[in-house]
N, C-alpha and C positions, 0 to 999 in steps of 0.2 A: 503493499499500500503505499502509494507516495501523494504529495499536495503539488499541485500545478500553480507555479506562480507565474503571475501575468504584471508585465511593467506598463506603467502610463504614466503619461505627461503629469508635474505637478498641478499645471493649469487645469488639465482636465479633473484630477483627482477632486481638486478645491471646487469645481464646478458641479460635478457629481455629488459630492458632499454637500452643497448648497440648497440643491434642487431637492434631495433627501431630505434633507432638513426641515424646508420649506414646506412638504409634503406630510410631512410627521405633523408639523403644526398645524396645518389643516386638518388633517384627522383628528388630533387632539381637540380642536375647537370644536367639529360636529360632533365629538361627544360629548362633550360640554353641555351644547344646544341641546342634545338626545336627552341628556340625564337632567335639564332644567324641565324638560316636559315631563318628566318623571316616569318614562321608560324605562330608563337602565338607570342601574346601581352600583356603585364599586365595590371592593371588597369592604369597605369601612363601612358602609351603609346597608351592605347586606347581615356584617356579624352584629350593629347595632339592631337592626331589624327582629334579626330570629335569636338573639342572646345566644349567640356561638362563638368562638374563638376563634382565630385566624387556622388554627391548625385543623378545627373540624371544617373549615371552610373548602381548608384545601384537600381534605379527605372527599368530601361532597362531591369537589369537583374528578378529583384523581379517582370515584369509582362511579363518574358520571350522573349521579344521583341529580346531579344539577346543571344546566348547559352554561356555557358560559363561551364571550366573546374576547380575544387578546388582542388589544391593540396596544402598539409602540409599549410591551410589557407590563401592558395592566390589564387586568381580567374585569369585564362588563355583565351585566346579568338584567336578562329582562323580567321587569318585575311581576308581569305575566306568570312566567317560568316559575319562580318563585311562589308566586301565590297558589300554583299546582301543587310544588313541595307543599306546603300548608295544609293545604285541602286532602293530600296524599296521606300526609303523618296524622291528622285528625280522626281519619277513617278506621286506623290500626285500633 
């Protein structure tokens, strides 16, 4: 197994980096807009809402109990998916 290396000009690298950072910022702003609408929640919101620890939430993600989307290394959860999880736990 080996790793391939590609060389690019620093000017090209800086331009690519700048475009990626701009894209990441736009995605982050879109996520914030969605969060304000109440449709999406981040880890902290979910832990507070469900009264669980970050580790428990990690377990829920790993086991597939709660769907999530990851954007720029941050997890987001649909409020409707969390409601389904709550409803499911009430049935038991």
